[in-house]
C-alpha positions in Angstrom: 5.5 47.9 81.2 2.4 46.3 82.7 -0.9 47.7 81.3 -3.9 48.0 83.5 -7.3 46.8 82.3 -9.6 49.6 81.2 -12.6 50.2 83.4 -16.1 49.4 82.3 -17.7 52.7 81.5 -21.3 53.8 81.5 -21.7 53.3 77.8 -21.0 49.6 78.2 -23.3 49.3 81.2 -26.1 51.2 79.4 -25.8 49.1 76.3 -26.0 45.9 78.4 -29.1 47.1 80.2 -30.8 48.2 77.0 -30.1 44.8 75.3 -31.5 43.0 78.4 -34.6 45.1 78.4 -35.3 44.4 74.7 -34.8 40.6 75.1 -37.0 40.7 78.2 -39.8 42.5 76.3 -39.6 40.1 73.3 -39.7 37.1 75.7 -42.6 38.6 77.8 -44.9 39.3 74.9 -44.0 36.0 73.1 -42.9 37.7 69.9 -42.1 35.2 67.2 -39.9 37.5 65.2 -36.2 38.1 65.9 -35.2 41.1 68.1 -32.2 41.5 65.8 -33.1 44.9 64.3 -34.2 46.4 67.6 -30.9 45.3 69.2 -28.8 46.7 66.4 -30.6 50.0 66.4 -30.3 50.3 70.2 -26.6 49.5 70.3 -25.9 52.1 67.6 -28.0 54.8 69.3 -26.3 54.6 72.7 -23.4 57.0 72.4 -20.8 58.3 74.9 -22.7 61.5 75.6 -26.3 62.5 75.6 -26.2 64.9 72.6 -24.6 62.3 70.3 -27.2 59.7 71.5 -30.1 62.0 70.5 -28.5 62.9 67.2 -27.7 59.2 66.3 -31.2 58.1 67.3 -32.8 60.8 65.1 -30.6 60.0 62.2 -31.2 56.3 62.5 -35.0 56.9 62.5 -34.8 59.2 59.4 -32.5 56.8 57.5 -34.9 53.8 58.2 -37.9 55.8 57.0 -36.2 56.8 53.8 -35.1 53.3 53.1 -38.6 51.9 54.0 -40.4 54.3 51.6 -38.1 53.5 48.7 -38.2 49.8 49.6 -42.1 49.9 49.6 -42.0 51.4 46.1 -39.7 48.7 44.9 -41.9 45.9 46.4 -44.9 47.5 44.7 -43.2 47.4 41.3 -41.5 44.0 41.8 -44.2 41.7 40.3 -44.9 43.9 37.2 -41.2 44.3 36.5 -40.4 40.6 36.9 -43.3 39.8 34.6 -41.5 41.6 31.7 -39.2 39.7 29.2 -35.9 39.5 30.9 -37.6 40.5 34.2 -34.7 39.6 36.5 -32.4 41.9 34.7 -35.0 44.7 34.8 -35.5 44.0 38.5 -31.7 44.3 39.2 -31.8 47.6 37.2 -34.7 48.9 39.3 -32.9 48.1 42.5 -29.9 50.0 41.3 -32.1 53.0 40.4 -33.9 52.9 43.8 -30.6 52.8 45.7 -29.6 56.0 43.8 -32.9 57.6 44.7 -32.5 56.5 48.3 -29.1 58.2 48.5 -30.5 61.3 46.7 -33.3 61.7 49.2 -30.8 61.8 52.1 -28.9 64.5 50.2 -32.2 66.4 49.5 -33.0 66.4 53.2 -29.5 67.6 54.1 -28.8 64.2 55.7 -26.3 62.7 53.2 -24.2 61.3 56.0 -27.1 58.8 56.8 -27.1 57.4 53.2 -25.6 54.2 54.5 -28.4 53.7 57.0 -31.0 54.4 54.4 -29.5 52.0 51.9 -29.2 49.2 54.5 -32.9 49.7 55.3 -33.8 49.6 51.6 -31.7 46.4 51.0 -33.2 44.7 54.0 -36.7 45.3 52.6 -36.3 44.9 48.9 -33.3 42.6 48.4 -33.1 40.2 51.4 -35.4 37.1 51.2 -37.9 37.1 54.1 -38.5 33.3 54.5 -42.2 33.2 53.7 -43.1 36.4 55.5 -45.1 38.9 53.6 -42.8 41.7 52.3 -45.3 44.3 53.6 -45.5 42.7 57.0 -41.6 42.6 57.1 -41.6 46.3 56.1 -44.0 47.2 58.9 -42.1 45.4 61.6 -38.8 46.7 60.2 -40.0 50.3 60.9 -41.6 49.3 64.2 -38.4 47.6 65.4 -36.3 50.6 64.4 -38.4 53.0 66.3 -38.6 50.7 69.3 -34.8 50.5 69.3 -34.5 54.2 68.9 -36.9 54.8 71.8 -35.1 52.3 74.2 -31.7 53.5 73.1 -32.5 57.2 73.6 -34.2 56.5 77.0 -31.4 54.4 78.4 -28.6 56.4 76.7 -29.9 59.7 78.1 -30.2 58.4 81.7 -27.5 59.6 84.1 -27.2 59.4 87.8 -28.0 62.6 89.7 -25.2 62.7 92.2 -23.9 65.8 94.0 -22.6 67.6 90.9 -20.4 70.6 91.6 -21.8 73.2 89.2 -20.7 76.0 91.5 -17.0 75.4 90.8 -15.0 76.3 87.7 -12.8 73.4 86.7 -9.7 74.4 84.6 -7.2 72.2 82.9 -3.8 73.5 81.9 -2.9 72.3 78.5 0.8 72.4 77.6 3.4 70.0 79.0 1.0 67.0 79.2 0.0 67.5 75.5 3.7 67.7 74.4 4.2 64.3 76.0 1.2 62.9 74.2 2.1 64.2 70.7 0.0 67.3 71.2 -3.3 65.4 70.9 -6.2 64.9 73.3 -7.4 61.3 73.1 -10.9 60.6 71.9 -11.5 58.9 75.3 -10.7 62.0 77.2 -12.7 64.2 74.8 -15.7 61.9 75.4 -15.3 62.0 79.2 -15.0 65.8 79.2 -18.0 66.2 76.8 -20.1 64.0 79.0 -19.2 66.1 82.0 -19.9 69.4 80.1 -23.3 68.0 79.0 -24.2 67.4 82.6 -23.6 71.1 83.3 -20.0 71.2 84.5 -18.2 74.5 84.2 -15.0 73.5 82.4 -12.4 75.5 80.5 -8.6 75.5 79.7 -5.5 77.6 80.2 -2.7 77.3 77.7 0.4 79.1 76.5 -0.6 78.5 73.0 -2.4 80.9 70.7 -6.1 80.4 70.0 -5.2 79.2 66.5 -3.1 76.4 67.9 -5.6 75.5 70.6 -8.5 75.2 68.1 -6.7 72.5 66.2 -6.0 70.5 69.3 -9.5 70.6 70.9 -11.5 69.6 67.8 -14.7 67.8 68.8 -14.4 69.0 72.4 -17.4 71.0 73.5 -15.7 74.0 75.1 -18.7 76.2 75.8 -16.8 78.5 78.1 -14.1 81.0 77.0 -10.6 79.7 77.1 -7.5 81.5 78.5 -4.9 81.5 75.8 -1.3 82.8 75.4 -0.6 82.4 79.1 -3.3 84.9 80.2 -2.9 87.4 77.3 -6.4 86.7 75.8 -9.8 85.4 76.8 -11.2 83.7 73.7 -14.6 82.4 72.9 -14.1 79.5 70.5 -17.8 79.1 69.5 -18.3 82.8 68.7 -14.8 83.3 67.4 -14.5 86.4 69.6 -11.7 87.9 71.8 -13.5 88.9 75.0 -10.5 90.5 76.5 -6.8 91.0 75.5 -3.9 92.4 77.5 -2.4 94.8 74.9 1.0 96.5 75.2 1.3 100.2 75.9 1.4 101.9 72.5 4.7 103.7 72.9 6.4 100.6 74.3 5.2 98.6 71.3 6.7 101.2 68.9 10.0 101.2 70.7 10.3 97.4 70.7 9.5 97.3 67.0 12.1 99.9 66.3 14.8 97.9 68.2 14.0 94.7 66.3 14.0 96.5 63.0 17.4 98.2 63.7 18.9 94.9 64.6 17.6 93.4 61.3 15.8 90.6 63.2 13.0 88.6 61.6 10.0 89.1 63.9 6.2 88.8 63.9 3.9 91.5 65.2 0.6 90.1 66.5 -2.4 92.4 66.5 -6.1 91.9 67.1 -8.3 94.0 64.7 -12.1 93.6 65.1 -11.8 90.0 66.4 -9.3 89.1 63.7 -5.8 88.0 64.6 -3.4 89.7 62.2 0.3 88.8 62.1 2.6 91.3 60.4 6.1 90.2 59.4 9.2 91.6 57.6 11.7 90.0 55.3 12.7 86.5 56.2 16.1 85.4 55.0 16.8 82.3 57.2 15.4 79.0 55.8 14.1 78.0 59.3 12.2 81.3 59.5 10.7 80.7 56.0 9.8 77.2 56.9 8.2 78.3 60.2 6.1 80.8 58.4 5.1 78.3 55.7 4.0 75.8 58.4 1.9 78.2 60.4 0.2 80.1 57.6 -1.7 77.0 56.4 -4.0 77.6 59.4 -7.3 79.3 58.5 -7.2 81.0 61.9 -4.0 83.0 61.2 -3.8 86.0 58.9 -0.3 87.0 57.8 0.6 90.2 56.1 4.1 91.1 54.9 4.4 94.7 56.0 4.6 96.9 59.1 1.5 97.3 61.3 -0.5 100.6 61.2 0.7 103.2 63.6 -2.6 103.2 65.4 -2.6 99.4 66.0 -2.2 98.3 69.6 0.2 95.3 69.7 -0.7 92.1 71.6 2.8 90.6 71.4 5.9 90.1 69.4 7.4 86.8 68.5 11.0 86.4 67.4 12.5 83.2 65.9 16.2 82.8 66.5 18.8 80.8 68.3 18.4 80.4 72.1 21.4 82.5 73.0 20.5 85.4 70.8 17.0 85.4 72.3 18.4 85.5 75.8 20.5 88.5 74.8 17.4 90.2 73.4 15.6 89.7 76.7 18.5 91.5 78.5 18.5 94.3 76.0 14.8 95.0 76.5 15.2 95.0 80.3 18.1 97.4 80.0 15.9 99.7 77.9 13.8 100.2 81.0 11.2 97.5 80.3 12.1 95.4 83.3 8.8 94.7 85.2 6.8 95.8 82.2 7.2 92.9 79.9 6.6 89.2 80.1 8.8 86.7 78.1 7.8 83.2 77.0 10.7 81.2 75.5 10.1 77.9 73.7 13.1 75.9 72.6 13.5 74.0 69.3 10.2 75.3 67.9 11.4 74.8 64.3 14.7 73.1 63.4 17.4 74.5 65.7 15.5 77.8 66.3 13.7 78.8 69.5 10.8 81.2 69.7 10.6 84.2 72.1 7.2 85.8 72.7 7.2 89.3 74.2 4.0 90.3 76.0 2.7 92.9 78.4 3.3 92.0 82.1 -0.4 92.3 82.5 -0.8 89.0 80.6 -1.4 86.8 83.6 -3.4 83.5 83.9 -4.5 84.6 87.4 -5.8 87.9 86.3 -7.6 86.4 83.3 -9.1 83.6 85.4 -10.4 86.2 87.9 -12.0 88.0 85.0 -13.6 84.9 83.7 -15.0 83.9 87.1 -16.6 87.3 87.5 -18.2 86.9 84.0 -19.6 83.5 85.1 -20.5 84.7 88.6 -18.5 81.8 90.0 -16.6 82.2 93.3 -14.5 79.1 93.3 -12.1 77.3 90.9 -9.6 74.5 90.7 -6.7 74.4 88.2 -5.3 71.0 87.2 -1.8 70.8 85.6 1.4 72.6 86.1 3.0 71.9 89.5 4.1 75.6 89.7 0.7 76.9 88.9 -0.4 80.0 90.8 -3.5 80.6 88.6 -6.1 79.0 90.9 -8.1 81.0 93.4 -8.8 78.1 95.6 -6.5 75.1 95.0 -4.1 73.8 92.3 -3.7 70.1 91.5 -0.3 69.2 90.2 -0.2 66.5 87.5 1.5 66.2 84.2 -0.6 63.3 82.9 -3.7 64.4 81.0 -5.5 61.1 81.5 -5.2 61.5 85.3 -6.2 65.2 85.0 -9.5 64.2 83.3 -10.1 61.5 85.9 -9.5 63.9 88.7 -11.8 66.5 87.2 -14.5 64.0 86.7 -14.1 62.6 90.3 -14.1 66.1 91.9 -17.1 67.1 89.8 -19.2 64.1 90.8 -17.9 63.8 94.4 -16.8 60.2 93.9 -13.2 60.8 95.0 -11.4 59.5 98.1 -10.7 62.1 100.8 -7.9 64.3 99.5 -7.0 67.9 99.9 -9.2 68.8 96.9 -12.2 66.9 98.0 -11.9 68.4 101.5 -11.7 71.8 100.0 -14.8 71.2 97.9 -16.6 70.0 101.0 -15.6 73.2 102.8 -16.9 75.2 99.8 -20.2 73.3 99.9 -20.6 74.0 103.6 
């Protein structure tokens, strides 16, 4: 299979521009010292998105200052210490102590993760030979070069082109089939691309059949500032505030009757309830090894709360999940429909969820991606949306883009957001919306 060459992204271009500017400045002013530390700082500071660029620049500056201060103390004590009997040994001991102090200061300031930067700065001042240059002069320029690198890196890294961004459209990615084909992981490259777009102001969210607990594990480090539509439209969940903004609950009597049926048939099932923004999962006795293994696997999540007992009578049920063989679950669907629940329930069947067992989720028919997307758009005061993903999607108010490859989905979202795409049905629709 022939692999295409990766395109040159903005981070590479910005890094090259920043390096050129630094070399140009040093050449223009006729600086006799090396631009090495300025270049290193600048290259480190330029990150894939603006927020990380600012954080890295700030941390680099703080780390260098800590290392410079402890390095200055070491240089002040160097001559007296080396003048003692066995001075070299005492000097080595002093350096070890100062390194410990340098690390401790980063912890004291709540910046322990920059201890490496601070120690490198200290070593470059107190340990490395300076080829005849005064240690204090080297220290001064070490700090100046770092802040020059931080300034140029932050300036260039924070720059972005002001194209015709579509901040009036809600961009939605469906997150199921494409993740299964990619081992249920979003690549760091795609996270970076999406984060960069979100930092620019794009309205971006996701629709998934998964529960919020499963989704959170998959979107780590992705800046999902908008609520997500989970469980195929059953809940609208705010990841940052850990709140369920809306949930499509079952009719109370219907939930009781379904639970009675499952209990009478001695089925192992899970009853999912939301109580004060806490997802509680009640379960009964599990006798099958696959069922026990399934529970053991899921209950390790800090976002799931399992209780071995029946729910309270006043609890309103969000959905039931039943782990069994495929054929027995199909039979259960038919039984529920024959009980008069046809047109009132929604069934989500996932095959081979654990071992040979499949999983059936039983929800209210009101759990609809379209309904929940409409609700989210009203909350955001947005009138237009595009959904990327499932070819059978009917969740989009304006247009759906069919694609099962998450890499292409991210590329398409980015292109539609910036208006840099060839003329397609989507771009023409966006142009109609603009006009």
